[in-house]
C-alpha positions in Angstrom: -42.8 -34.1 -176.8 -43.1 -36.3 -173.8 -43.0 -34.8 -170.4 -40.8 -36.2 -167.7 -42.6 -38.0 -165.0 -43.0 -36.0 -161.8 -40.3 -36.5 -159.2 -41.0 -39.2 -156.6 -42.4 -37.8 -153.4 -40.2 -37.6 -150.3 -40.8 -40.4 -147.8 -42.9 -39.4 -144.8 -40.3 -40.6 -142.4 -36.6 -41.3 -142.1 -35.2 -43.2 -139.2 -31.8 -41.9 -138.0 -29.8 -44.2 -135.8 -26.4 -43.2 -134.3 -23.6 -45.4 -133.2 -20.6 -43.9 -131.5 -19.0 -46.1 -128.8 -16.2 -48.2 -130.3 -17.6 -51.5 -129.0 -21.1 -50.9 -130.0 -22.6 -52.9 -132.9 -25.8 -52.0 -134.8 -26.7 -55.7 -135.3 -29.6 -56.0 -132.9 -31.2 -52.7 -134.0 -30.9 -53.6 -137.7 -32.3 -57.1 -137.1 -35.3 -55.5 -135.2 -35.9 -53.1 -138.0 -35.7 -55.9 -140.6 -38.6 -57.6 -138.9 -40.8 -54.5 -139.3 -43.5 -54.7 -142.0 -42.9 -52.1 -144.7 -39.3 -51.2 -143.7 -38.3 -51.3 -147.3 -40.4 -48.1 -147.8 -38.7 -46.3 -144.8 -35.2 -45.0 -145.3 -32.9 -45.6 -142.4 -29.6 -43.7 -141.9 -27.0 -45.3 -139.7 -24.6 -42.5 -138.7 -21.4 -44.2 -137.5 -19.1 -42.1 -135.4 -16.8 -44.9 -134.2 -13.1 -44.3 -134.6 -12.2 -47.9 -135.4 -15.4 -49.2 -137.0 -15.2 -52.6 -138.5 -14.7 -52.8 -142.3 -18.0 -54.7 -142.8 -20.8 -52.8 -144.4 -24.0 -53.0 -142.4 -26.0 -51.8 -145.5 -25.0 -54.9 -147.5 -28.3 -56.7 -148.2 -30.3 -53.9 -146.8 -31.3 -51.5 -149.6 -33.3 -49.4 -147.2 -30.2 -48.6 -145.1 -27.5 -45.9 -145.8 -24.4 -46.2 -143.7 -22.7 -42.8 -143.1 -19.3 -43.0 -141.6 -18.2 -39.9 -139.6 -15.4 -41.1 -137.2 -14.4 -38.8 -134.4 -17.5 -36.6 -134.4 -19.3 -35.8 -131.2 -23.0 -36.7 -130.6 -24.4 -33.2 -131.6 -22.4 -33.4 -134.9 -23.6 -36.9 -135.6 -27.2 -35.9 -135.0 -26.8 -32.9 -137.3 -25.3 -35.0 -140.0 -28.2 -37.4 -139.8 -30.7 -34.6 -139.9 -28.9 -33.0 -142.8 -28.9 -36.2 -144.9 -32.5 -37.3 -144.1 -34.9 -36.6 -147.0 -38.3 -37.0 -145.4 -41.1 -35.0 -143.9 -40.2 -36.3 -140.4 -37.0 -37.6 -138.8 
C-alpha cells in the first residue's frame, strides 16, 4: 500500500495588505509586489473592506494573491480577518 505524500509545509511568510478607503486602489502595491523576486512563493492576502469596491478581481493573473472582500468592517476587524486566514509562520 502506497503512503500519501506528506502535506506541503506552510509558507514561512504571508503578506497581509488591507484596503479600506472607497477611493483607494491596490494597483501600485500589487505592481510593486509583482516586481519582487520569488513573490510566487509568498502568499499575499488583500483584505478589502471597501463598501463599493469595483467588480474587477485584483487576483486575476496573480496566483499568489487571494482577494478577501469584507465590506463595512473596521480596521481591527480587517486585520483580524487577514491574520485568521493567513497560513504561515509569520504574518
